[in-house]
Each structure stands twice: as C-alpha cells, then as structure tokens.
TORTOR-343853 format. One line per field, with one value per residue (C-alpha): residue number from 1; residue in one letter; x, y, z. Coordinates in nm, 3 decimals, always signed. Each point is the difference from the previous one (the first is absolute). Layout:
# TORTOR-343853
i	(NUM,...) .
aa	(A,...) .
X	(X,...) .
Y	(Y,...) .
Z	(Z,...) .
***
This chain:
# TORTOR-343853
i	(1,2,3,4,5,6,7,8,9,10,11,12,13,14,15,16,17,18,19,20,21,22,23,24,25,26,27,28,29,30,31,32,33,34,35,36,37,38,39,40,41,42,43,44,45,46,47,48,49,50,51,52,53,54,55,56,57,58,59,60,61,62,63,64,65,66,67,68,69,70,71,72,73,74,75,76,77,78,79,80,81,82,83,84,85,86,87,88,89,90,91,92,93,94,95,96,97,98,99,100,101,102,103,104,105,106,107,108,109,110,111,112,113,114,115,116,117,118,119,120,121,122,123,124,125,126,127,128,129,130,131,132,133,134,135,136,137,138,139,140,141,142,143,144,145,146,147,148,149,150,151,152,153,154,155,156,157,158,159,160,161,162,163,164,165,166,167,168,169,170,171,172,173,174,175,176,177,178,179,180,181,182,183,184,185,186,187,188,189,190,191,192,193,194,195,196,197,198,199,200,201,202,203,204,205,206,207,208,209,210,211,212,213,214,215,216,217,218,219,220,221,222,223,224,225,226,227,228,229,230,231,232,233,234,235,236,237,238,239,240,241,242,243,244,245,246,247,248,249,250,251,252,253,254,255,256,257,258,259,260,261,262,263,264,265,266,267,268,269,270,271,272,273,274,275,276,277,278,279,280,281,282,283,284,285,286,287,288,289,290,291,292,293,294,295,296,297,298,299,300,301,302,303,304,305,306,307,308,309,310,311,312,313,314,315,316,317,318,319,320,321,322,323,324,325,326,327,328,329,330,331,332,333,334,335,336,337,338,339,340,341,342,343,344,345,346,347,348,349,350,351,352,353,354,355,356,357,358,359,360,361,362,363,364,365,366,367,368,369,370,371,372,373,374,375,376,377,378,379,380,381,382,383,384,385,386,387,388,389,390,391,392,393,394,395,396,397,398,399,400,401,402,403,404,405,406,407,408,409,410,411,412,413,414,415,416,417,418,419,420,421,422,423,424,425,426,427,428,429,430,431,432,433,434,435,436,437,438,439,440,441,442,443,444,445,446,447,448,449,450,451,452,453,454,455,456,457,458,459,460,461,462,463,464,465,466,467,468,469,470,471,472,473,474,475,476,477,478,479,480,481,482,483,484,485,486,487,488,489,490,491,492,493,494,495,496,497,498,499,500,501,502,503,504,505,506,507,508,509,510,511,512,513,514,515,516,517,518,519,520,521,522,523,524,525,526,527,528,529,530,531,532,533,534,535,536,537,538,539,540,541,542,543,544,545,546,547,548,549,550,551,552,553,554,555,556,557,558,559,560,561,562,563,564,565,566,567,568,569,570,571,572,573,574,575,576,577,578,579,580,581,582,583,584,585,586,587,588,589,590,591,592,593,594,595,596,597,598,599,600,601,602,603,604,605,606,607,608,609,610,611,612,613,614,615) .
aa	(M,A,A,I,A,L,L,D,N,R,T,I,N,Q,I,A,A,G,E,V,I,E,R,P,L,S,V,V,K,E,L,V,E,N,S,V,D,S,G,A,S,S,V,T,V,D,I,Q,D,G,G,V,S,Q,I,R,V,T,D,N,G,A,G,I,P,A,G,Q,V,R,A,A,F,L,R,H,A,T,S,K,L,K,T,I,A,D,L,M,E,I,G,T,L,G,F,R,G,E,A,L,A,S,I,A,S,V,S,M,V,E,M,I,T,K,T,Y,G,D,I,S,G,V,R,I,E,I,K,G,G,E,V,I,S,E,R,E,I,G,A,A,D,G,T,T,V,I,V,R,N,L,F,Y,N,V,P,A,R,L,A,F,L,R,K,P,A,A,E,A,G,L,I,S,D,L,V,N,R,L,A,I,G,G,P,E,T,A,F,R,F,I,K,N,G,E,T,V,L,Q,T,N,G,S,G,K,L,L,N,A,A,F,Y,V,Y,G,R,E,L,A,E,R,L,L,P,V,F,H,K,E,G,S,L,T,V,E,G,F,V,G,K,P,E,T,A,R,A,N,R,S,Y,Q,S,F,Y,I,N,G,R,Y,V,K,S,D,L,I,Q,T,A,L,E,E,A,S,R,T,F,V,M,S,G,R,F,P,A,A,I,I,R,V,A,T,D,P,A,D,V,D,V,N,V,H,P,T,K,L,E,V,R,F,K,R,E,D,E,V,F,S,A,V,R,E,A,V,S,A,A,L,E,E,F,C,L,I,P,S,T,G,A,N,T,N,A,A,P,V,K,G,Y,A,V,P,A,A,R,E,E,A,S,R,S,P,D,V,G,P,S,P,P,S,P,V,F,R,E,E,P,A,V,R,A,K,P,L,P,K,R,A,A,A,P,K,P,S,V,I,L,P,P,E,E,P,E,Q,I,E,F,T,E,L,K,R,D,V,I,S,G,E,F,K,I,L,G,Q,A,F,K,K,I,W,V,I,E,Y,F,G,K,G,G,K,D,S,P,E,S,S,L,F,F,I,D,Q,H,A,A,H,E,R,I,L,Y,E,E,L,L,E,S,A,G,K,G,A,A,V,S,Q,G,L,L,R,P,V,L,V,N,M,T,L,R,E,H,Q,L,L,I,D,N,M,D,L,F,N,E,F,G,F,E,I,S,D,Y,G,N,R,T,A,G,I,T,A,L,P,F,I,I,K,G,P,V,K,P,D,F,F,T,E,I,L,D,N,L,E,R,A,R,G,K,N,E,D,V,N,V,L,K,R,K,T,I,A,S,S,A,C,R,A,A,V,K,A,N,D,I,L,G,A,A,E,A,E,S,L,I,K,K,L,L,S,M,E,N,P,F,T,C,P,H,G,R,P,V,I,I,K,I,T,E,G,E,W,D,R,K,F,K,R,K) .
X	(+0.000,+0.135,+0.079,-0.275,+0.075,-0.183,-0.118,+0.136,-0.232,-0.031,-0.127,-0.230,-0.149,-0.059,-0.172,-0.220,-0.064,-0.120,-0.272,-0.100,+0.080,-0.161,-0.046,-0.025,-0.344,+0.165,+0.234,-0.286,-0.203,+0.281,+0.100,-0.357,-0.074,+0.308,-0.127,-0.343,+0.157,+0.207,-0.321,+0.012,-0.307,+0.128,+0.167,+0.115,+0.096,+0.185,+0.110,+0.184,-0.018,-0.226,+0.223,+0.298,+0.214,-0.122,-0.241,-0.024,-0.212,-0.022,-0.183,-0.031,+0.023,+0.217,+0.326,+0.301,+0.245,+0.343,+0.178,-0.237,-0.008,+0.260,-0.169,-0.325,+0.163,+0.110,-0.200,-0.251,+0.060,-0.332,-0.151,-0.336,+0.075,+0.184,-0.082,-0.158,-0.318,-0.035,-0.012,-0.331,-0.164,+0.122,-0.142,+0.213,+0.006,+0.368,+0.190,+0.249,+0.288,+0.092,-0.139,+0.273,+0.281,-0.161,-0.067,+0.352,+0.158,-0.154,+0.004,+0.162,-0.167,+0.012,-0.175,-0.046,-0.158,-0.053,-0.184,-0.219,+0.244,+0.325,+0.140,+0.132,-0.054,+0.209,+0.061,+0.125,+0.084,+0.015,+0.082,-0.059,-0.010,+0.327,-0.006,+0.157,-0.041,-0.174,-0.009,-0.198,-0.241,-0.274,-0.336,-0.369,-0.152,-0.067,+0.167,+0.066,+0.123,+0.116,+0.052,+0.181,+0.084,-0.192,+0.151,+0.303,+0.213,-0.260,-0.062,-0.190,-0.266,-0.008,-0.076,-0.322,-0.155,-0.284,+0.008,+0.034,-0.365,-0.118,+0.224,-0.131,-0.355,+0.075,+0.146,-0.296,-0.240,+0.195,+0.017,-0.375,-0.062,+0.241,-0.167,-0.341,+0.138,+0.153,-0.251,+0.159,+0.318,+0.020,+0.142,+0.147,+0.110,+0.213,+0.085,+0.264,-0.059,-0.382,-0.215,-0.255,-0.137,-0.029,-0.214,-0.070,+0.065,-0.332,-0.033,-0.330,-0.001,-0.261,+0.206,+0.301,-0.217,-0.120,+0.355,+0.107,-0.304,-0.177,-0.340,-0.203,+0.095,+0.026,-0.361,-0.112,+0.169,-0.208,+0.134,+0.092,+0.016,-0.013,+0.146,+0.013,+0.234,+0.351,-0.075,-0.117,-0.075,-0.048,+0.038,-0.209,-0.149,-0.108,-0.361,-0.073,+0.030,+0.366,+0.109,+0.295,+0.128,+0.300,+0.095,+0.221,-0.239,+0.013,+0.234,+0.034,+0.176,+0.081,+0.084,+0.094,+0.214,-0.090,-0.026,-0.115,-0.247,-0.192,-0.203,-0.129,-0.042,-0.216,-0.210,-0.052,-0.103,-0.224,-0.183,-0.046,-0.075,-0.374,+0.051,+0.274,-0.010,+0.203,+0.347,-0.004,+0.177,-0.113,+0.210,+0.088,+0.224,-0.002,+0.194,+0.020,+0.124,+0.073,+0.238,+0.351,+0.052,-0.278,+0.184,+0.325,+0.158,+0.335,-0.106,+0.186,+0.295,-0.220,-0.247,-0.295,-0.140,-0.137,-0.157,-0.283,-0.025,-0.382,-0.071,-0.368,-0.068,+0.172,-0.180,-0.338,+0.057,+0.098,-0.290,-0.250,+0.131,-0.017,-0.336,-0.154,+0.125,-0.133,-0.331,-0.061,+0.059,-0.192,-0.281,-0.120,-0.265,+0.037,-0.222,+0.102,+0.137,+0.347,-0.048,+0.358,-0.036,+0.010,-0.262,+0.135,-0.244,-0.235,+0.250,+0.155,+0.366,+0.184,+0.140,+0.342,+0.146,+0.061,+0.133,+0.373,+0.269,+0.126,+0.337,+0.275,+0.111,-0.339,+0.037,-0.232,-0.364,-0.305,+0.016,-0.040,-0.095,+0.225,-0.169,-0.077,-0.019,-0.306,+0.046,-0.279,-0.210,-0.090,-0.239,+0.160,+0.258,-0.131,-0.068,+0.235,-0.145,+0.010,+0.260,-0.142,-0.084,+0.232,-0.167,-0.084,+0.207,-0.154,+0.128,+0.057,-0.249,+0.095,+0.168,-0.256,-0.029,+0.243,-0.229,+0.138,-0.011,+0.097,-0.337,-0.183,+0.117,-0.123,-0.340,-0.022,+0.075,-0.264,-0.251,-0.034,-0.085,-0.285,+0.008,-0.276,+0.038,+0.181,-0.028,+0.070,+0.103,+0.341,-0.022,-0.078,-0.171,+0.081,-0.136,+0.263,-0.124,+0.327,+0.115,-0.329,-0.216,-0.314,-0.067,+0.356,+0.043,+0.301,-0.212,+0.110,-0.067,+0.281,-0.009,+0.229,+0.092,-0.037,+0.250,+0.266,-0.051,+0.030,+0.315,+0.160,-0.081,+0.124,+0.311,+0.100,-0.079,+0.191,+0.308,-0.007,-0.042,+0.270,+0.238,-0.054,+0.031,-0.360,-0.165,-0.259,-0.020,-0.280,+0.100,-0.145,-0.148,+0.168,+0.303,-0.039,+0.255,+0.181,+0.213,+0.255,+0.269,+0.357,+0.001,-0.320,+0.131,+0.313,-0.218,-0.186,+0.322,+0.141,-0.315,-0.101,+0.068,-0.227,-0.283,+0.038,-0.006,-0.346,-0.147,+0.061,+0.137,+0.155,+0.165,+0.255,-0.048,+0.283,-0.026,-0.151,-0.303,-0.112,-0.297,-0.172,-0.101,-0.120,-0.123,-0.026,-0.311,-0.162,-0.039,-0.353,-0.081,+0.220,+0.275,+0.131,+0.363,-0.049,-0.031,+0.349,+0.168,-0.143,+0.180,+0.322,-0.060,-0.037,+0.309,+0.194,-0.121,+0.105,+0.366,+0.039,-0.158,+0.193,-0.193,+0.155,-0.036,-0.095,-0.264,-0.141,-0.005,-0.192,-0.253,-0.030,-0.077,-0.238,-0.182,-0.048,-0.121,-0.253,-0.132,-0.107,-0.142,-0.329,-0.252,-0.212,-0.332,+0.066,-0.302,+0.075,-0.245,-0.028,+0.215,+0.273,-0.014,+0.031,+0.303,+0.154,-0.052,+0.144,+0.310,+0.041,-0.033,+0.246,+0.277,+0.269,-0.090,-0.362,-0.021,+0.115,+0.017,+0.343,-0.036,-0.066,-0.378,-0.197,-0.175,-0.198,-0.186,-0.137,-0.282,-0.093,-0.352,+0.091,+0.098,-0.334,-0.180,+0.187,-0.079,-0.371,+0.020,-0.079,+0.289) .
Y	(+0.000,+0.344,+0.252,+0.247,+0.349,+0.329,+0.073,+0.311,+0.298,-0.054,-0.355,+0.110,+0.272,-0.239,-0.249,+0.282,+0.110,-0.351,+0.042,+0.359,+0.051,-0.277,+0.190,+0.360,+0.023,-0.029,+0.290,+0.226,-0.090,+0.078,+0.327,+0.128,-0.083,+0.202,+0.289,-0.008,-0.022,+0.311,+0.203,+0.028,+0.144,-0.112,-0.328,-0.100,-0.357,-0.038,-0.344,-0.137,-0.362,-0.116,+0.164,-0.224,+0.253,+0.305,+0.111,+0.367,+0.117,+0.376,+0.177,+0.347,-0.126,+0.105,-0.133,-0.136,+0.233,+0.008,-0.161,-0.298,-0.112,-0.277,-0.123,-0.044,-0.285,-0.191,-0.304,+0.064,+0.374,+0.186,+0.327,-0.166,-0.195,+0.095,-0.273,-0.345,+0.163,+0.181,-0.339,-0.067,+0.313,+0.037,+0.314,+0.005,-0.221,-0.086,-0.068,-0.287,+0.201,-0.279,+0.127,+0.238,-0.229,-0.299,+0.189,+0.142,-0.344,-0.141,+0.299,+0.331,+0.277,+0.375,+0.225,+0.377,+0.152,+0.341,+0.116,+0.310,+0.213,-0.086,+0.212,-0.300,-0.372,-0.317,-0.254,-0.344,-0.296,-0.359,-0.315,-0.343,+0.147,+0.196,+0.383,+0.128,+0.375,+0.261,+0.369,+0.322,+0.085,+0.248,-0.167,+0.055,-0.075,-0.370,-0.320,-0.179,-0.361,-0.161,-0.378,-0.140,-0.354,-0.178,-0.341,+0.062,-0.179,-0.271,-0.163,-0.290,+0.240,+0.181,-0.327,-0.048,+0.332,+0.014,+0.186,+0.380,+0.054,-0.237,+0.163,+0.341,-0.130,-0.104,+0.342,+0.174,-0.200,+0.093,+0.373,-0.006,-0.141,+0.241,+0.290,-0.110,-0.051,+0.349,+0.227,+0.310,-0.070,+0.075,-0.312,-0.017,-0.326,+0.002,-0.315,+0.019,+0.374,-0.019,+0.131,-0.271,+0.133,+0.343,+0.084,+0.349,-0.052,+0.160,-0.215,-0.145,-0.379,-0.015,+0.237,-0.232,-0.298,+0.193,+0.070,-0.362,-0.201,+0.243,+0.160,-0.313,-0.171,+0.316,+0.089,-0.339,+0.006,+0.013,+0.177,-0.225,+0.130,-0.150,+0.132,-0.167,+0.128,+0.049,-0.218,+0.163,-0.169,+0.218,-0.019,-0.129,-0.323,-0.051,-0.050,-0.367,+0.040,+0.107,-0.337,-0.150,-0.347,+0.056,+0.213,+0.248,+0.287,-0.055,+0.224,-0.003,+0.253,+0.003,+0.344,+0.109,-0.307,-0.216,-0.361,-0.342,-0.124,-0.327,+0.128,+0.312,-0.189,-0.266,+0.263,+0.190,-0.307,-0.133,+0.334,+0.001,-0.370,+0.044,+0.290,-0.140,-0.311,-0.301,+0.012,+0.381,+0.238,+0.349,+0.305,+0.174,+0.256,-0.068,+0.224,-0.100,+0.252,-0.120,+0.053,-0.089,-0.201,-0.235,-0.093,-0.194,+0.110,-0.163,-0.340,-0.027,+0.187,+0.126,+0.152,-0.122,-0.218,+0.118,-0.154,+0.145,-0.016,-0.016,-0.184,-0.062,+0.374,+0.083,-0.281,+0.106,+0.368,-0.064,-0.237,+0.244,+0.293,-0.187,-0.162,+0.337,+0.159,-0.280,-0.028,+0.375,-0.015,-0.318,-0.002,+0.356,+0.121,+0.348,+0.255,+0.294,+0.184,+0.023,+0.219,-0.063,-0.378,-0.182,-0.277,-0.340,-0.290,+0.181,+0.047,+0.314,+0.056,+0.280,+0.253,+0.135,+0.154,+0.334,+0.093,+0.060,-0.081,-0.351,-0.119,+0.106,-0.360,-0.109,+0.190,+0.233,-0.044,+0.194,+0.133,-0.281,+0.012,+0.044,-0.144,+0.152,-0.244,+0.020,-0.190,-0.240,+0.113,-0.246,+0.094,-0.266,-0.274,-0.304,-0.294,-0.289,-0.290,-0.347,-0.216,-0.173,-0.365,-0.249,-0.164,-0.365,-0.234,-0.050,-0.298,+0.055,-0.166,-0.328,+0.020,-0.011,-0.336,-0.022,-0.119,-0.211,+0.273,-0.216,-0.173,+0.312,+0.198,-0.276,+0.004,+0.379,+0.005,-0.264,+0.209,-0.212,+0.295,+0.242,+0.364,+0.040,+0.374,+0.277,+0.090,+0.344,+0.120,-0.158,-0.377,-0.240,-0.324,-0.298,-0.352,-0.249,-0.347,-0.192,-0.273,-0.186,+0.283,+0.136,-0.320,-0.023,-0.043,+0.233,+0.307,+0.317,+0.369,+0.240,+0.357,+0.221,+0.353,+0.199,+0.268,-0.245,-0.221,+0.294,+0.119,-0.344,-0.015,+0.351,-0.057,-0.309,+0.166,+0.319,-0.192,-0.203,+0.301,+0.199,-0.294,-0.005,+0.378,+0.020,+0.204,+0.245,+0.358,+0.255,+0.365,+0.248,+0.335,+0.159,-0.146,-0.113,+0.209,-0.181,+0.180,-0.226,-0.005,-0.027,-0.368,-0.068,+0.197,-0.215,-0.313,+0.130,+0.066,-0.343,-0.177,+0.215,-0.282,-0.234,+0.253,+0.047,-0.376,-0.018,+0.284,+0.299,+0.311,+0.238,+0.338,+0.105,+0.374,+0.025,+0.159,-0.328,+0.028,-0.240,-0.012,-0.327,+0.053,-0.354,-0.301,-0.373,-0.054,-0.226,+0.282,+0.136,+0.357,+0.273,-0.063,+0.228,+0.069,-0.231,-0.291,+0.063,+0.075,-0.327,-0.184,+0.175,-0.096,-0.364,+0.014,+0.131,-0.296,-0.239,+0.093,-0.206,-0.321,-0.316,-0.070,+0.117,+0.378,+0.058,-0.274,+0.145,+0.352,-0.121,-0.173,+0.317,+0.226,-0.251,-0.053,+0.374,+0.056,-0.281,+0.138,+0.312,-0.197,-0.146,+0.065,-0.248,+0.146,+0.016,-0.155,-0.296,-0.186,-0.379,-0.034,+0.222,-0.188,-0.335,+0.127,+0.131,-0.332,-0.204,+0.220,-0.027,-0.377,-0.045,+0.164,-0.176,+0.179,+0.118,-0.029,+0.350,+0.350,+0.170,+0.138,-0.337,+0.018,-0.317,-0.010,-0.325,-0.166,-0.348,-0.171,-0.355,-0.138,-0.226,+0.299,+0.166,-0.319,-0.004,+0.365,-0.068,-0.316,-0.229,-0.224) .
Z	(+0.000,-0.096,+0.270,+0.093,-0.129,-0.045,-0.351,-0.170,-0.050,-0.376,+0.048,+0.282,-0.220,-0.291,+0.230,+0.128,-0.358,-0.079,+0.263,-0.079,-0.371,-0.201,-0.327,-0.134,+0.161,+0.344,-0.073,-0.107,+0.309,+0.242,-0.168,-0.034,+0.365,+0.100,-0.212,+0.163,+0.348,-0.081,-0.033,-0.379,-0.171,-0.341,-0.101,-0.348,-0.092,-0.330,-0.123,-0.301,-0.122,+0.280,+0.260,-0.067,-0.183,+0.195,+0.272,+0.092,+0.295,+0.059,+0.283,+0.152,+0.357,+0.291,-0.146,+0.194,+0.179,-0.162,+0.293,+0.013,-0.364,+0.041,+0.316,-0.191,-0.195,+0.311,+0.109,+0.278,-0.023,+0.020,+0.117,+0.060,+0.319,+0.316,+0.254,+0.006,+0.129,-0.336,-0.170,+0.172,-0.144,-0.358,-0.161,-0.316,-0.310,+0.035,+0.321,-0.031,-0.144,-0.242,-0.329,-0.123,+0.114,-0.172,-0.324,-0.013,+0.049,-0.320,-0.234,-0.092,+0.201,-0.033,+0.252,-0.015,+0.309,+0.157,+0.310,+0.003,+0.198,-0.183,-0.282,-0.195,-0.004,-0.002,-0.278,+0.094,-0.226,+0.125,-0.197,+0.148,+0.350,-0.038,+0.004,-0.324,+0.051,+0.212,-0.076,+0.039,-0.281,-0.085,+0.036,+0.062,+0.339,+0.049,-0.110,-0.328,+0.004,-0.325,+0.000,-0.306,-0.111,+0.273,+0.094,-0.225,+0.262,+0.079,-0.341,+0.156,+0.129,-0.335,-0.180,+0.200,-0.106,-0.251,-0.329,+0.036,-0.099,+0.273,+0.263,-0.106,+0.043,+0.358,+0.076,-0.160,+0.215,+0.315,-0.087,-0.066,+0.347,+0.167,-0.180,+0.127,+0.350,+0.002,-0.176,+0.159,-0.199,-0.373,-0.168,-0.346,-0.163,-0.315,-0.195,-0.272,-0.037,-0.011,+0.286,+0.079,+0.330,+0.156,+0.302,+0.133,+0.373,+0.095,+0.311,-0.127,-0.014,-0.275,-0.215,+0.033,-0.097,-0.304,-0.120,+0.056,-0.109,-0.231,-0.008,-0.067,+0.326,+0.209,-0.080,+0.129,+0.341,+0.318,+0.313,+0.292,+0.357,+0.348,+0.326,+0.337,+0.270,-0.137,-0.304,-0.325,-0.330,-0.308,-0.373,-0.287,-0.129,-0.360,-0.093,-0.067,-0.378,+0.038,+0.146,-0.183,-0.075,+0.229,+0.302,-0.184,+0.081,+0.376,+0.204,+0.379,+0.224,+0.370,+0.139,-0.352,-0.071,-0.300,+0.121,-0.109,+0.258,-0.012,+0.296,-0.180,-0.327,+0.168,+0.179,-0.326,-0.195,+0.276,+0.010,-0.378,-0.041,-0.054,-0.241,-0.225,-0.218,+0.105,-0.154,-0.021,+0.236,+0.102,-0.079,+0.325,+0.167,+0.374,+0.240,+0.365,+0.257,+0.351,+0.290,-0.129,+0.319,-0.116,-0.321,-0.044,-0.328,+0.079,-0.131,-0.331,-0.159,-0.286,+0.253,-0.210,+0.277,+0.335,+0.309,+0.205,+0.375,-0.025,-0.322,+0.075,+0.034,-0.328,-0.182,+0.138,-0.078,-0.362,-0.051,+0.150,-0.205,-0.331,+0.079,+0.085,-0.323,-0.221,+0.185,-0.028,-0.373,-0.075,+0.255,+0.070,-0.249,-0.140,+0.176,-0.218,+0.306,-0.151,-0.305,-0.115,+0.003,-0.330,+0.010,-0.100,-0.025,+0.236,+0.281,+0.141,-0.078,+0.187,-0.244,+0.093,-0.310,-0.166,-0.342,-0.047,-0.250,-0.057,+0.128,-0.244,-0.049,-0.137,-0.326,-0.194,+0.095,+0.117,+0.357,+0.254,+0.366,+0.296,+0.304,+0.336,+0.290,+0.222,+0.327,+0.080,+0.295,+0.273,+0.281,+0.219,-0.042,-0.182,+0.231,-0.031,-0.188,+0.138,-0.166,-0.303,+0.076,-0.156,-0.297,+0.030,-0.210,-0.343,-0.192,-0.371,-0.232,-0.157,-0.337,-0.285,-0.163,-0.290,-0.278,-0.286,-0.262,-0.296,+0.020,+0.113,-0.304,-0.228,+0.168,-0.012,-0.370,-0.060,+0.190,+0.313,+0.220,+0.043,+0.108,+0.254,+0.041,+0.182,+0.369,+0.146,-0.350,+0.054,+0.067,-0.282,+0.099,-0.225,+0.017,-0.114,-0.087,+0.012,-0.231,+0.018,-0.131,+0.164,+0.195,+0.131,+0.378,-0.034,-0.075,+0.178,+0.023,-0.079,+0.131,-0.210,+0.101,-0.323,+0.100,+0.116,-0.306,-0.237,+0.177,-0.033,-0.372,-0.073,+0.212,-0.199,-0.334,+0.089,+0.115,-0.321,-0.230,+0.184,-0.025,-0.377,-0.030,-0.118,+0.276,-0.135,+0.130,+0.006,-0.014,+0.248,-0.100,+0.301,+0.179,+0.360,+0.194,+0.281,+0.259,+0.167,+0.262,-0.125,+0.092,-0.194,-0.296,-0.008,+0.010,-0.304,-0.191,+0.092,-0.121,-0.299,-0.250,+0.195,+0.004,-0.375,-0.046,+0.159,-0.205,+0.227,-0.166,+0.252,-0.052,+0.261,+0.052,+0.252,+0.341,+0.131,-0.228,-0.274,-0.234,-0.096,-0.362,-0.084,+0.196,-0.070,-0.212,+0.260,+0.253,+0.001,+0.091,+0.146,+0.252,+0.273,+0.095,+0.302,-0.243,-0.132,+0.335,+0.132,-0.280,+0.102,+0.364,-0.100,-0.220,+0.301,+0.205,-0.276,+0.049,+0.313,-0.129,-0.077,-0.320,-0.326,+0.021,-0.365,+0.011,+0.321,-0.145,-0.305,+0.223,+0.210,-0.297,-0.157,+0.329,+0.055,-0.356,+0.033,+0.327,-0.191,-0.291,+0.128,+0.275,+0.192,-0.110,-0.374,-0.170,-0.225,-0.218,+0.003,-0.314,+0.148,+0.327,-0.180,-0.192,+0.323,+0.179,-0.286,-0.010,+0.375,+0.020,-0.285,+0.202,+0.196,+0.323,+0.014,+0.379,+0.101,-0.143,-0.037,+0.354,+0.163,+0.044,-0.080,-0.337,+0.022,+0.285,-0.059,+0.191,-0.102,-0.011,+0.291,+0.213,-0.076,+0.104,+0.332,+0.068,-0.056,+0.214,-0.293,+0.103) .
***
C-alpha cells in the first residue's frame, strides 16, 4: 500500500471541479448566481459553441475590491459566510466558495472587475488554476468573467459533452429559469452573436414569464397565492389546456433559488390531477418563501436540491395554492362583476394585462401586452385538506385474447360478420360468426373503438408512405406560427428532414419562430401551435430511450399526426365502417392504437350466456 500523502492544490481543485463543473451549463449557473448575489440589476450571458469555446457573463453588480481578486479564486474563499451559524440560514444563491476555483482549474479564465467607489478596476488572467497576470485597468462598475476552452486540460470530461447546439439548449433552459426566478434583474442571453432572450427587469413575475415563454402561454397563466405563518407560496399555474407532454414548463424556487424538488412537483401534480389529462403535466412557476432556517440548501454541490424542515407544511401549502387557482378558474360561474374579465367557456378569468410594446427579442409584430400582477385576495387562510386516501389496489385487466387472425381475415373477407350498429357515436358493434358460420358455437361480439381503429390504420399507412417517400401534403392558406424556446427550436432544426418526410412543410423564420405551411394530408381541420410543440416535447422524450432513436422519432411524429386526424364522433356509414373494419383486421397488430389504448374488445356467446345465468 502506498504511503498516505496530501494531494496538491491542482489535483484538489480538479476533483472539486468534477463535482461542481459538469458541463458549460454548470459554469453559467455559478457565474450568474454570483452576479445576482452581487446585487446586479443587469446580467448578460454570451456563449460561443455551446459554451465550450467561450462563456462571458457580465453584470453591473458590486464588483470585487482590488485587493481581494486573487482570494476570490481560492477554494472555500467567500464573502457570503462568516461562521458555521450562517450555514444554517443561507440567504444568498452561492455560498460554498468553490465555483471560481473549480472553473479556473479546468479552463482559461479572465476577470475584469470594479467596485462602485474605485477609480479603476482589476484584470486577472488564470490558466488551469495558475495566475498568469494581474493588472489595473479601466472598467465599468461590476464584473465580467470570460471562460475560454473549458476542459482543455481534462479531455476525458470534454469527450462526454453533447454537441454544441445541445449544450446551448441546456444553457438557454437554465437562463430562462433564472430570468423567471429573478424578475427584478434584466437578463440578456446571446448565443453565437444572436440575442435569443432579453427581459426588462421590471420585477413583475408575469412579465418575466412573457419574455421567456411568449404571449400565448403568459396569457393563460392563473395566479397562485397562499400564505400561512412564515410560509408563502406564490406564482402561476397554467390553465388545463396548457398542459404539456413533459415537465419542461415547470419551474420551482425556494427563497429565490431555482431548485428541483420532487416534493413541490408531487404537490403541484396532485392538485392538478383532476384538471389535467393523464400523461400531461401542468405548466407552473411556483415560488416558496420561508424562513431560511427551515431549509437546508447544503445538500449537493450543485445546490439544485434542498431539504425542508417541515415538508408536510410545504406540500400542503403548494397543493392548496394550486388547487384554489384551478378551482376558481374552472368552477366559479361568471357573474359579470369583473368588467375586465374575458369570458372563456362561461367562466370568469381575471384580466391582468395592459398594452405595451413586445420584447425586443421577439421581432417585428403588433404591440403585445405586458402584464401587471394582481395578488389574489383571501379573506382567511384556506383550511388544510385531509390527506387524500390511498387508492385501493386495482389489478390490471387480463390481456385481450390473441385471436388467430389468419383465419379471421379469411372469414372477414368472405363476409362472415355482421355490423349490428354503432353505440355512443364511437363504438362499432360487430357480430362475428366464426369458422362455422351463423350457427357456429364460436360466435362472438366485437366492440371496436372507431377513433382508436382509425388511428391505428392511419398510423400504419403514414409510416409506410413516409418510408417510401410518398407522404402527401396539404398546403395551408395561412401558416401556423409557433414560438419556441431555444431548446425546442434546436429540436426542430435537428429533425427537419423527418418532418418533411411525413408531409410537414415548415419555414424557419429565426428568432425561435417557425411557420407550418403544409401538413400531412391525413390531418383534418385546423391545428394550433400546441399540436406542434407537443410533437417537439415527445421528440425530446425519445432521446433517452433504448430503442433505435430514428425509428422512435418516426413513430412519435406519425402518432401525433394520427391523433389530429380523426375524432370519435365522426359519422361513418355502414359501407365506410365495413371498409374500416376490414382494414383493421387485416393488420398485424389491430389490438391497440398508436398510443396504447385498446381497439377491440371481444365477448363470446358463452360469456354472454354466463352473464345472463343461462349456464
């Protein structure tokens, strides 16, 4: 066994960097948090090549005094803690004192900083943790940190990074969340010389959401508010129709800190469970303010995880706040008392908007609203609800009988079935006589879901035509405009050929906006932007699957297109229904639709006899 020895500082710093600096995203997070902690009212993040070649973060905060600049790059050197008691009541975003040391150990760093009272500033250069130069320089108040060639001296870490566009998407998502969490700070995000986000720092949470997510979502956010003792929950939850196929539009904050919290996520989704379809997730911005002593933020080096001293209270407060917002929107009839309310489906919707100019990063357009927050008024705190009873265990239904379809197809073609009619305008009832004809003891009733059957047929046909390059498009008189996040926009660019293959024609207008100019011919009626962003959500989810990614992406696009192609209550004549059923039963897998719902339910004559006590 080798002798025990102390590690040198360079090795120690690189080990620490491995915990704190996982990718360019980590650098941006640490630097922006330092900027916010310095009291900056303006922060600019500028990246090149996904942040690998360069990250520049500039703020107008307090700056670092000239004599303390070198100390800022030492491990565990911080101005945010003095004693161990301070660790129990963290009021800043950063506090460990590891970030700058870790960043500098795996990159080339340049910092220019100046405090308000100083005549000149300081410029320091560090390479791989070693100070190269330090000198006086003219500078504006605040701090600029430039990080170049990240992981140049740790090639193994560099090899695990994604493509620059994907890394930029991660950074964009983080800056969006930080901008929402700090609406009093004006954020600007520049990617490869193009400004893709700019907020105005008005201090209004809804304004920040508008700049980040766009007008369409911001107009459909409901205010959330609940206060009990030192605990306050505020923010917004999306109306049920804004629910997405993933959780990318959920952001949680504790005392201003962006966090990932299973506790808050579960409370949010439990409160919205009866309002949102299964498999969909509500959009939400939830900010929890509480006594810093009741939160442990020193759980993980990335500071994205926290623990609560009173978890039950936080869970209950979030659930009550979200429940109240959704119930007010969905359950209270309009009385006409609020003259500014815009009636939607007969319900009152609080209006909190006034006309102003659109964010400069959205591009030329008519004036769009900037929003004014109106705090919800509560006459008294909402009573705590009893914990929801645990559901009883429900066993899954038995697998449907796998019918021998070689013989069934022969019988169908020869006409050995009879369409009895349609129930509820969506379920076709078919009497199947079996191999022995009408007197066969194998006679059964088949119940076929028209919508699910049509989806399965269209899905198979669309996949086949796309694979042959024969998909048919229908042009639109007016393009469907879709505003996206940077991450969604990159997904579109990465998958443009696939969309074209299925009959979509899409024009990229830049500035995170695209226009759908043609749709697959099978899609009936108009579609909304939500239809397209849902496809992008599902493509994002497909990335992490083990199945062949291209195959899965094709199935995702085909499935989404088929969902928009047919409705349950479309009226079909007997001849159309017979054609539909023949097509369905001729397929390899007619049992489920592309989304996994059953298409056919079979009940034999013997089962009917048992139900009516004939046997």
